[in-house]
C-alpha positions as CSV (number, residue, x, y, z in Angstrom):
1,M,28.0,17.9,15.0
2,V,30.3,18.9,12.1
3,Q,31.5,22.5,12.6
4,I,31.7,23.6,9.0
5,S,30.7,27.2,9.1
6,N,33.0,28.6,11.9
7,Y,35.5,30.5,9.8
8,V,37.0,34.0,10.0
9,E,38.8,35.4,6.9
10,I,41.7,37.7,7.7
11,S,43.9,38.9,4.9
12,C,42.9,36.0,2.7
13,I,44.0,33.5,5.4
14,Y,41.4,31.1,6.8
15,Y,41.4,30.4,10.5
16,S,39.8,27.5,12.2
17,V,37.7,28.7,15.1
18,K,37.4,26.3,18.0
19,D,34.3,26.0,20.2
20,D,35.9,28.1,23.0
21,F,36.9,30.9,20.5
22,T,40.4,31.1,22.0
23,V,42.5,29.1,19.5
24,L,43.0,30.5,16.0
25,I,45.0,28.3,13.6
26,P,45.7,29.9,10.3
27,I,45.3,27.4,7.4
28,I,45.8,27.6,3.7
29,N,42.9,29.2,1.9
30,R,41.7,26.4,-0.4
31,E,39.1,28.7,-2.0
32,A,41.4,31.2,-3.6
33,G,41.1,32.0,-7.3
34,D,38.3,32.6,-9.7
35,K,35.5,30.2,-8.6
36,N,33.6,30.7,-11.8
37,K,36.3,28.6,-13.5
38,G,35.6,25.5,-11.6
39,S,35.9,22.4,-13.8
40,R,32.8,20.9,-15.4
41,L,33.7,17.6,-13.8
42,Q,33.4,19.1,-10.3
43,K,29.9,20.4,-11.0
44,L,28.8,17.2,-12.7
45,R,30.0,15.2,-9.7
46,A,28.2,17.5,-7.2
47,I,25.0,17.1,-9.2
48,Y,25.5,13.3,-9.3
49,H,25.9,13.1,-5.5
50,I,22.8,15.1,-4.7
51,L,20.6,13.2,-7.2
52,D,22.0,9.9,-5.9
53,N,21.0,10.7,-2.4
54,M,17.6,12.4,-3.0
55,S,15.7,9.1,-3.1
56,D,17.0,8.1,0.4
57,S,13.9,8.5,2.6
58,D,16.2,8.7,5.7
59,N,17.6,12.0,4.4
60,V,15.7,15.1,5.6
61,A,18.2,17.5,4.1
62,I,20.9,17.3,1.4
63,Y,23.3,20.0,0.4
64,T,26.1,20.1,-2.2
65,A,28.7,22.7,-3.4
66,T,31.9,22.9,-5.5
67,E,35.3,24.2,-4.4
68,L,34.3,24.2,-0.7
69,Y,37.2,22.6,1.2
70,D,38.0,20.6,-1.9
71,D,36.4,20.2,-5.3
72,V,33.0,18.7,-4.2
73,Y,31.2,18.9,-0.9
74,L,28.1,16.9,0.1
75,K,26.3,17.0,3.4
76,E,23.4,14.7,4.4
77,I,21.2,15.2,7.5
78,K,19.4,12.0,8.5
79,A,16.0,11.8,10.2
80,D,17.7,10.5,13.4
81,G,20.0,13.6,13.5
82,T,23.0,11.9,12.0
83,I,25.1,14.1,9.8
84,N,27.3,12.7,7.0
85,V,29.8,14.7,5.0
86,I,31.6,13.7,1.8
87,I,34.5,15.8,0.6
88,E,35.9,14.9,-2.8
89,G,38.8,15.8,-5.0
90,D,38.2,15.5,-8.8
91,K,41.1,15.1,-11.3
92,N,40.2,15.1,-15.0
93,Y,43.3,14.0,-16.9
94,N,44.4,12.1,-19.9
95,P,43.0,8.6,-19.3
96,D,46.4,7.1,-20.3
97,S,48.2,9.1,-17.5
98,A,48.8,7.6,-14.1
99,F,49.1,8.9,-10.6
100,T,51.4,7.7,-8.0
101,F,51.6,8.5,-4.3
102,H,54.4,10.9,-5.2
103,S,52.2,12.9,-7.6
104,D,51.7,16.5,-6.3
105,E,48.0,16.2,-7.0
106,V,47.8,13.2,-4.6
107,K,49.9,14.7,-1.9
108,N,48.1,18.0,-2.1
109,S,44.7,16.3,-1.8
110,I,45.9,14.4,1.2
111,I,47.0,17.6,3.1
112,I,43.7,19.3,2.2
113,L,41.8,16.3,3.7
114,I,44.0,16.3,6.8
115,D,43.3,20.0,7.4
116,C,39.6,19.4,6.8
117,W,39.5,16.5,9.2
118,M,41.4,18.5,11.9
119,E,39.2,21.6,11.4
120,N,36.2,19.4,12.2
121,Q,37.7,17.9,15.3
122,M,38.4,14.6,13.5
123,D,34.6,14.0,13.1
124,N,33.7,10.4,12.6
125,N,30.9,11.4,10.1
126,I,33.3,12.9,7.5
127,L,34.4,10.8,4.5
128,F,36.7,11.7,1.7
129,C,37.0,10.7,-2.0
130,F,39.8,11.0,-4.6
131,Y,38.1,10.7,-8.0
132,T,39.9,10.6,-11.4
133,N,39.6,9.1,-14.8
134,A,43.4,8.4,-14.7
135,K,45.1,5.2,-13.6
136,Y,47.5,4.6,-10.7
137,G,51.0,3.3,-10.9
138,K,54.0,2.1,-8.9
139,E,56.2,4.7,-7.3
140,N,59.9,5.2,-8.2
141,T,62.5,5.9,-5.5
142,L,62.7,9.6,-4.6
143,K,66.0,11.4,-4.6
144,G,67.2,11.5,-1.0
145,T,65.0,8.6,0.1
146,P,66.7,5.2,0.7
147,P,65.3,2.6,-1.8
148,H,64.8,0.0,0.9
149,T,62.2,2.3,2.6
150,L,59.8,2.3,-0.4
151,P,57.0,-0.2,-0.1
152,D,57.2,-3.1,-2.5
153,K,53.7,-2.7,-3.9
154,A,52.1,0.5,-5.4
155,I,51.2,2.7,-2.4
156,L,47.9,3.9,-4.0
157,R,46.9,0.3,-4.6
158,Q,47.4,-0.5,-0.9
159,L,45.5,2.6,0.1
160,K,42.7,1.8,-2.3
161,E,42.5,-1.8,-0.9
162,Q,42.9,-0.4,2.7
163,N,45.7,-2.9,3.2
164,F,48.1,-1.7,5.9
165,S,49.9,-5.0,6.5
166,D,53.1,-3.8,4.7
167,P,55.4,-2.6,7.6
168,K,57.0,-0.1,5.2
169,L,53.8,1.5,4.2
170,L,52.8,3.8,7.2
171,P,56.4,5.0,7.9
172,Y,56.8,6.0,4.3
173,I,53.5,7.7,4.0
174,K,54.1,9.7,7.2
175,K,57.5,10.8,6.1
176,I,56.4,12.0,2.7
177,I,53.2,13.7,3.8
178,L,54.7,15.5,6.8
179,E,57.5,16.8,4.6
180,Y,55.1,17.9,1.9
181,Y,52.7,19.4,4.5
182,E,55.5,21.5,6.1
183,E,56.8,22.6,2.7
184,A,53.3,23.6,1.5
185,Y,52.7,25.8,4.5
186,K,56.2,27.4,4.3
187,K,55.6,28.3,0.6
188,Y,52.0,29.6,1.2
189,F,52.8,31.8,4.2
190,K,56.3,32.9,3.0
191,N,55.3,36.4,2.1
192,K,52.4,36.9,4.4
193,A,52.4,39.0,7.6
194,T,50.9,36.1,9.6
195,K,52.9,32.9,9.7
196,S,51.5,29.4,10.3
197,T,52.5,25.8,10.1
198,G,48.9,24.7,10.2
199,Y,48.3,21.5,12.1
200,L,51.8,20.2,11.6
201,E,52.7,19.8,15.2
202,S,49.5,17.9,16.0
203,I,49.9,15.6,13.0
204,K,53.4,14.7,14.0
205,K,51.9,13.3,17.2
206,W,49.4,11.1,15.4
207,T,49.8,7.4,16.2
208,D,49.8,4.7,13.5
209,Q,46.2,4.0,14.5
210,I,45.1,7.6,13.8
211,W,46.9,7.6,10.5
212,I,45.1,4.4,9.5
213,E,41.8,5.8,10.7
214,F,42.3,8.9,8.5
215,L,43.5,7.0,5.5
216,K,40.6,4.6,5.6
217,R,38.2,7.5,5.2
218,I,39.5,8.1,1.7
219,D,37.8,6.3,-1.1
220,W,40.3,6.1,-4.0
221,Q,38.5,5.9,-7.3
222,F,40.7,5.5,-10.4
223,E,39.8,5.0,-14.1
224,R,36.3,6.5,-13.6
225,E,34.2,8.5,-16.0
226,N,35.6,11.7,-17.4
227,H,33.4,14.8,-17.7
228,V,32.0,13.7,-21.1
229,D,31.0,10.2,-20.1
230,L,29.7,11.4,-16.7
231,E,27.5,13.9,-18.4
232,K,25.9,11.1,-20.5
233,H,25.4,9.0,-17.4
234,L,23.8,12.0,-15.6
235,L,21.2,12.4,-18.3
236,T,20.0,8.9,-17.5
237,K,20.2,9.6,-13.8
238,I,18.1,12.7,-14.1
239,Q,15.3,10.6,-15.5
240,T,15.5,7.8,-13.0
241,C,15.8,10.2,-10.0
242,N,12.8,12.3,-11.1
243,P,11.2,13.3,-7.8
244,F,7.9,13.6,-9.6
245,P,7.5,10.3,-11.4
246,S,3.9,11.0,-12.5
247,S,5.3,13.8,-14.7
248,D,7.1,12.6,-17.8
249,I,10.3,14.5,-18.5
250,S,11.6,12.4,-21.4
251,G,13.6,14.4,-23.8
252,N,14.0,17.3,-21.4
253,E,16.9,15.8,-19.4
254,P,19.5,18.1,-21.1
255,S,17.5,21.2,-20.1
256,I,17.3,20.0,-16.5
257,L,21.0,19.3,-16.4
258,A,21.8,22.8,-17.9
259,S,19.6,24.4,-15.2
260,L,21.4,22.4,-12.5
261,L,24.8,23.4,-13.9
262,D,23.7,27.0,-14.0
263,E,22.7,26.9,-10.3
264,M,26.2,25.5,-9.5
265,D,27.8,28.3,-11.4
266,K,25.8,31.0,-9.6
267,R,26.9,29.8,-6.2
268,Q,30.7,29.5,-6.9
269,D,31.5,33.2,-6.4
270,R,29.4,33.6,-3.3
271,T,31.3,34.3,0.0
272,D,28.6,33.2,2.5
273,F,28.9,29.6,3.3
274,L,25.2,28.7,3.3
275,S,24.5,30.5,0.0
276,R,27.1,28.3,-1.6
277,L,25.1,25.2,-1.0
278,L,22.6,23.7,-3.5
279,Q,19.8,22.1,-1.6
280,K,17.4,19.2,-2.4
281,A,14.4,21.6,-2.5
282,E,16.1,23.7,-5.2
283,V,16.8,20.7,-7.3
284,E,13.1,19.7,-7.0
285,N,12.1,23.3,-8.1
286,I,14.3,23.0,-11.2
287,Y,12.4,19.8,-12.1
288,L,9.0,21.5,-11.4
289,R,10.0,24.5,-13.6
290,E,10.9,22.2,-16.4
291,I,7.7,20.1,-16.1
292,K,5.7,23.3,-16.2
293,H,7.3,24.4,-19.4
294,I,7.0,21.1,-21.2
295,K,4.5,21.7,-24.0
296,K,3.0,18.6,-25.6
297,K,1.0,18.3,-28.7
298,R,-2.6,17.1,-28.8
299,D,-3.1,13.6,-30.0
300,P,-4.8,14.0,-33.4
301,V,-6.8,10.8,-33.4
302,H,-10.0,12.2,-31.8
303,Q,-12.0,11.9,-35.1
304,L,-11.3,8.2,-35.3
305,W,-13.5,7.6,-32.3
306,E,-16.5,8.7,-34.2
307,K,-15.7,6.3,-37.0
308,I,-15.8,3.1,-34.8
309,P,-19.0,1.2,-35.7
310,S,-21.7,1.3,-33.0
311,P,-21.7,-2.0,-31.1
312,V,-24.4,-4.7,-31.8
313,D,-23.8,-6.3,-28.4
314,K,-26.2,-4.6,-26.1
315,R,-25.2,-6.2,-22.8
316,G,-23.8,-3.9,-20.1
317,L,-20.8,-4.5,-17.8
318,T,-22.8,-6.8,-15.5
319,G,-24.2,-8.9,-18.3
320,K,-20.8,-9.4,-19.9
321,I,-19.2,-10.6,-16.7
322,E,-22.1,-12.9,-15.8
323,S,-22.1,-14.5,-19.2
324,V,-18.6,-15.9,-18.6
325,C,-18.7,-16.2,-14.8
326,A,-22.1,-16.6,-13.2
327,V,-20.6,-16.7,-9.7
328,Y,-19.0,-13.3,-9.7
329,D,-19.9,-11.6,-6.4
330,M,-22.8,-9.1,-6.8
331,D,-21.1,-6.5,-4.4
332,E,-18.0,-6.6,-6.5
333,L,-20.1,-6.2,-9.7
334,E,-21.7,-3.1,-8.1
335,I,-18.2,-1.6,-7.4
336,L,-17.1,-2.2,-11.0
337,A,-20.4,-0.6,-12.3
338,R,-19.8,2.4,-10.1
339,R,-16.3,2.8,-11.4
340,A,-17.7,2.8,-15.0
341,C,-20.1,5.6,-13.9
342,E,-17.1,7.5,-12.5
343,A,-15.4,7.3,-15.9
344,S,-18.5,8.9,-17.5
345,I,-18.3,11.8,-15.2
346,E,-14.5,12.2,-15.5
347,L,-14.7,12.1,-19.3
348,D,-17.5,14.7,-19.3
349,G,-15.0,17.0,-17.6
350,L,-12.7,17.0,-20.7
351,T,-13.3,18.8,-23.9
352,A,-15.1,16.7,-26.6
353,E,-11.8,16.4,-28.5
354,E,-9.9,15.2,-25.4
355,S,-12.6,12.7,-24.4
356,S,-12.8,11.2,-27.9
357,T,-9.0,10.9,-28.1
358,Y,-8.7,9.3,-24.7
359,K,-11.5,6.8,-25.4
360,Y,-10.0,5.9,-28.8
361,R,-6.6,5.2,-27.4
362,V,-7.9,3.1,-24.5
363,Y,-10.2,1.2,-26.9
364,M,-7.5,0.4,-29.4
365,A,-5.0,-0.7,-26.7
366,C,-7.6,-3.1,-25.2
367,K,-8.6,-4.4,-28.6
368,E,-5.0,-5.3,-29.3
369,I,-4.8,-7.8,-26.5
370,I,-8.3,-8.7,-25.3
371,K,-8.6,-11.9,-27.4
372,K,-5.1,-12.9,-26.6
373,I,-5.6,-12.8,-22.8
374,I,-9.0,-14.6,-23.1
375,R,-7.5,-17.3,-25.3
376,K,-5.0,-18.2,-22.5
377,K,-7.9,-19.4,-20.3
378,E,-10.2,-20.8,-23.0
379,K,-9.9,-24.4,-21.6
380,E,-10.4,-23.3,-18.0
381,M,-13.5,-22.6,-15.9
382,I,-13.6,-18.8,-15.6
383,T,-13.5,-17.8,-12.0
384,P,-13.9,-14.3,-10.4
385,D,-10.1,-14.2,-10.0
386,I,-9.6,-14.7,-13.7
387,I,-12.0,-11.9,-14.5
388,D,-10.1,-9.6,-12.2
389,E,-6.8,-10.7,-13.8
390,W,-8.2,-9.9,-17.3
391,I,-9.2,-6.4,-16.2
392,E,-5.9,-5.7,-14.6
393,E,-4.0,-7.0,-17.7
394,L,-6.1,-4.7,-19.9
395,V,-5.3,-1.8,-17.6
396,S,-1.6,-2.5,-17.5
397,H,-1.2,-2.8,-21.2
398,T,-3.2,0.3,-21.9
399,N,-1.3,2.3,-19.2
400,A,2.0,1.3,-20.8
401,S,0.7,2.4,-24.2
402,L,-0.5,5.8,-22.9
403,V,2.8,6.4,-20.9
404,E,4.8,5.9,-24.1
405,R,2.5,8.1,-26.1
406,S,2.5,10.8,-23.4
407,K,6.1,11.5,-24.2
408,D,4.8,13.5,-27.2
409,Y,1.1,14.0,-26.5
410,H,-1.0,15.5,-23.8
411,Y,-4.0,13.5,-22.4
412,G,-6.7,14.9,-20.2
413,L,-6.5,12.0,-17.8
414,T,-3.1,10.5,-16.7
415,N,-3.7,8.4,-13.6
416,R,-4.1,4.7,-13.5
417,E,-7.4,4.7,-11.5
418,S,-9.2,6.8,-14.1
419,L,-7.8,4.6,-16.8
420,K,-9.3,1.5,-15.1
421,N,-12.6,3.3,-14.8
422,T,-12.5,4.0,-18.5
423,V,-11.7,0.4,-19.4
424,L,-14.8,-0.7,-17.4
425,Y,-16.8,2.1,-19.0
426,L,-16.0,0.9,-22.5
427,I,-17.0,-2.6,-21.5
428,D,-20.3,-1.2,-20.2
429,L,-20.8,0.8,-23.4
430,C,-20.6,-2.6,-25.3
431,Y,-17.4,-1.8,-27.1
432,L,-15.5,-4.6,-25.4
433,A,-16.5,-8.0,-24.1
434,F,-15.0,-11.2,-22.6
435,D,-16.8,-13.5,-25.2
436,E,-18.0,-13.2,-28.7
437,G,-21.1,-11.3,-27.6
438,E,-24.3,-11.1,-29.6
439,K,-24.8,-10.5,-33.2
440,N,-28.2,-9.7,-34.6
441,G,-29.7,-10.5,-31.2
442,I,-28.5,-14.1,-31.3
443,A,-26.0,-15.1,-28.6
444,I,-23.0,-16.9,-30.0
445,E,-21.8,-19.8,-27.7
């Protein structure tokens, strides 16, 4: 279990509280400062992480926050009880700039992650990430460090590739990080009543294997999206990760993103650990609120339904199917006929205007393709399977048409089953047929 909430704050110094409540280790307070000024990139990355993991059916709970430990915090709880934590540092810089292992931002991120891992008893379920739009480069020799001790290849490249074969790599990393760690703690605690060196003595005892295990937990991501590009990417992700796919949110992605960013802002200045976390359920509520407020126009074509000429073909659904496929199963015909009856009842539940609009849109979509799909099989013997295929093709085409139109218009019926019923209903009403039908009472072969 990841012990993430066991903290006591004394004079702005954070202490890691061990399970036996006897060992208090003062560590640098990483959450100092005005939390309302957290960068937009951090908030966008936090939102990206929670959306990216919401569709995983194995997750029973997902939480995210900014400026907790480091810039972004994500916690997943799986159905089997497994807990995964990702802690990420985000650096939004000029894309032409480059980090090296000697950059203060890199070294500071590493000591933050070391403290975090130590606080959580070196938990195997914790992973880290260093995310930036900047590049990485080759290190120059530091003053006071013999040139021959510097690894031949860029250190960040080797860490990114998790390649620890260079015999110079680990000794150099340990030397630089231990010196930086010690200096950071001296500077932070210099004018404080309580003094601390953090986990320095423990880290000095780390074996090479422990260092490698720690460093392999860091996902180094360079030349990634800046906050502007990430925001554009998120607008697409908000659509694809919609937890309520039956509700169209097209055009409302910016509003949902704004609400998610607002929720992140509200949490940044809270002191209670749990209240800092944005949960999956709250993200879903934001979607629901947006869906509730989406106002769509009424499709204005209801009058066109009345202008469609009354059909001459008086055969019902059964007669139209039997005219092209005499061997269609009678039980299956009865099911189709019942579905047509269901449509009549469902349409009666709408207003006259809604019913006329819906029937017109279904009718026009079917008319667009019915001759084309029949023509594909004109040289074949029509089997029951072909009849079923025709019906499904009509339903699929009509459904796609209505889904597209529903971005702007509201329809009284939106599910595919009712749509199929309506297609069968229009066939039964003699508006649609699988052959030329009858004209003036004479069947056309």
